[in-house]
C-alpha positions in Angstrom: 4.6 9.3 10.4 6.1 7.1 13.1 9.4 5.4 12.6 7.9 1.9 12.4 5.8 2.9 9.4 8.9 4.0 7.5 10.6 0.7 8.4 7.6 -1.3 7.1 7.5 0.8 3.9 11.2 0.2 3.3 10.7 -3.5 4.0 8.0 -3.6 1.3 10.4 -1.8 -1.1 13.1 -4.3 -0.4 10.7 -7.2 -0.8 9.7 -5.9 -4.2 13.3 -5.4 -5.4 14.3 -8.8 -4.2 11.5 -10.6 -6.1 11.9 -8.3 -9.1 15.4 -9.6 -9.4 14.3 -13.2 -8.7 11.7 -13.0 -11.5 13.9 -11.4 -14.1 17.5 -12.2 -13.1 18.4 -8.8 -14.6 21.0 -6.8 -12.8 20.5 -4.0 -15.2 16.8 -3.7 -14.4 17.5 -3.8 -10.7 20.1 -1.1 -11.0 17.7 1.1 -13.1 15.0 0.8 -10.4 17.4 1.3 -7.5 19.0 4.3 -9.3 15.6 5.9 -10.0 14.7 5.4 -6.4 17.8 7.4 -5.4 17.0 10.2 -7.8 13.4 10.4 -6.4 14.7 10.6 -2.9 17.0 13.5 -3.8 14.2 15.3 -5.7 11.8 14.9 -2.8 14.4 16.1 -0.4 14.7 19.3 -2.5 11.0 19.9 -2.4 10.3 19.1 -6.1 7.1 17.2 -5.4 5.7 19.7 -2.8 4.0 22.3 -5.1 0.3 21.8 -5.4 -0.6 24.2 -8.2 1.2 22.5 -11.1 -0.3 20.6 -14.0 0.3 17.8 -14.4 0.6 17.0 -10.6 4.3 16.6 -9.7 4.0 12.9 -8.5 3.2 12.0 -12.1 6.9 12.8 -12.9 7.8 10.1 -10.4 5.6 7.3 -11.8 6.0 8.2 -15.5 9.5 7.0 -16.4 9.2 3.4 -15.2 5.7 3.0 -16.6 7.0 4.3 -19.9 9.8 1.8 -19.6 7.2 -1.0 -19.3 5.3 0.2 -22.3 8.6 0.3 -24.2 9.3 -3.3 -23.4 5.8 -4.2 -24.6 6.4 -2.4 -27.9 9.6 -4.3 -28.8 9.9 -8.1 -29.7 13.0 -8.3 -27.4 11.2 -6.6 -24.6 8.2 -8.9 -24.9 10.6 -11.9 -24.9 12.2 -10.5 -21.8 8.8 -10.2 -20.0 7.7 -13.7 -21.1 10.8 -15.3 -19.6 10.1 -13.9 -16.1 9.5 -16.4 -13.3 5.8 -16.6 -12.5 6.2 -17.7 -8.9 8.5 -14.8 -8.1 6.2 -12.4 -9.9 3.3 -13.5 -7.7 5.5 -13.4 -4.6 6.3 -9.7 -5.4 2.6 -8.8 -4.8 2.9 -9.7 -1.1 4.4 -6.3 -0.6 0.9 -4.9 -1.0 0.2 -6.0 2.5 2.8 -3.8 4.3 2.0 -1.0 1.8 -1.6 -1.0 2.9 -0.6 -1.0 6.6 1.4 2.1 6.0 -1.4 3.8 4.0 -3.8 3.1 6.9 -1.4 4.6 9.4 -0.9 7.6 7.1 -4.7 8.1 7.1 -4.6 8.1 10.9 -1.9 10.8 10.7 -4.0 12.9 8.3 -1.7 12.4 5.2 -3.9 10.1 3.2 -7.7 10.2 2.5 -9.7 7.4 4.2 -10.9 6.4 0.7 -7.3 5.2 -0.1 -7.3 2.7 2.8 -9.1 -0.6 3.7 -11.4 1.6 5.8 -12.6 3.2 2.6 -12.7 1.8 -0.9 -9.2 0.4 -1.3 -9.2 -3.4 -1.0 -5.7 -3.9 -2.5 -4.6 -5.6 0.7 -6.6 -8.6 -0.6 -4.2 -8.8 -3.5 -1.2 -9.2 -1.2 -2.9 -11.7 1.1 -4.1 -13.8 -1.8 -0.7 -13.7 -3.4 0.8 -15.1 -0.2 -1.6 -18.1 -0.6 -0.9 -18.5 -4.3 2.8 -18.8 -4.0 2.7 -22.2 -2.2 0.1 -23.4 -4.7 2.5 -22.4 -7.6 5.3 -24.3 -5.9 3.2 -27.5 -5.8 1.2 -27.3 -9.0 2.6 -28.1 -12.4 1.2 -27.0 -14.8 -0.3 -23.9 -13.2 -4.0 -23.3 -13.2 -3.7 -20.6 -15.9 -7.4 -19.6 -15.8 -7.2 -19.0 -12.1 -4.0 -17.0 -12.4 -5.3 -14.9 -15.3 -8.4 -14.1 -13.3 -6.4 -13.3 -10.2 -4.1 -11.0 -12.1 -7.0 -9.2 -13.7 -8.8 -8.6 -10.4 -5.6 -7.6 -8.7 -4.7 -5.2 -11.5 -8.2 -3.6 -11.3 -7.6 -3.1 -7.5 -4.3 -1.4 -8.2 -5.9 0.9 -10.8 -8.6 1.8 -8.3 -6.1 3.1 -5.7 -3.9 4.8 -8.3 -6.8 6.7 -9.8 -8.1 7.7 -6.4 -4.6 8.9 -5.4 -4.3 11.0 -8.6 -7.6 12.6 -8.0 -6.9 13.2 -4.3 -3.5 14.8 -4.6 -3.8 18.6 -4.1 -3.5 19.9 -7.6 -5.7 21.4 -10.4 -6.8 17.8 -11.1 -8.1 17.2 -7.6 -11.8 16.3 -7.5 -11.8 13.8 -4.6 -11.2 14.2 -0.8 -10.7 17.9 -0.6 -11.0 17.6 3.1 -8.4 14.8 3.3 -5.9 15.5 0.5 -3.1 13.1 -0.3 0.1 14.7 1.0 2.2 11.7 2.0 3.8 11.2 -1.4 5.3 14.6 -1.7 8.3 13.7 0.5 10.9 11.0 0.9 10.8 8.0 1.2 7.0 7.9 0.4 7.5 9.4 -3.1 8.6 5.8 -3.9 5.0 4.8 -3.5 4.1 6.2 -7.0 7.6 6.2 -8.3 8.7 2.7 -7.7 6.2 0.5 -5.8 3.3 1.1 -8.3 5.5 0.5 -11.4 7.0 -2.7 -9.8 3.5 -4.1 -9.1 2.4 -3.1 -12.6 5.4 -4.8 -14.1 4.7 -8.0 -12.2 1.2 -8.1 -13.7 2.3 -7.3 -17.2 5.1 -9.9 -17.1 2.7 -12.5 -15.7 0.3 -11.9 -18.6 3.2 -12.1 -21.0 4.5 -15.3 -19.5 1.1 -17.0 -19.6 0.4 -15.8 -23.1 3.7 -17.3 -24.2 2.9 -20.6 -22.6 -0.4 -20.8 -24.5 1.1 -19.9 -27.8 1.2 -22.8 -30.4 
């Protein structure tokens, strides 16, 4: 991968961390995500994610902890309160990172490290989530109260687009579970810094959706 793609990827990561903090104002959460990022970089550097014959696929160990953390927040009253207090505009702005992420994925396909199906040239249209989020942010800055129906619909569609690419990635990684893209396997995420795609970027985007739903549900509660 060319150096510029790594720079773009790290910019997307920094964008996500910045707006994650803006949305939650939680230093603890920021330190957890940053610390987990460091752990993943070290693990990738030692080749932990390289084996292709393990079950479950090794990248699942990267995505699992933060996703489980989101589920833990949803399971506790204090956690749901924390999610519902998040700033909706910052949560929406976080999704803009999906534009540079898709640029990097497209370049990775050109380099033979990502299947075409995972790019906008295939069946991944997640870049639309990032582009539309950039348009939604100024709307949220001007509009009070927010158009909740529109935001709920947008979050649902964007979440489905995220799930589409995540499922495709899981089934395209060379492992016993691979059933897609045997001629173009997903190898990018087995090394640093791109292990942070499943390990940090995906959980941050998922968190933004979950927190947005929680915030809007709270505002509708009697």
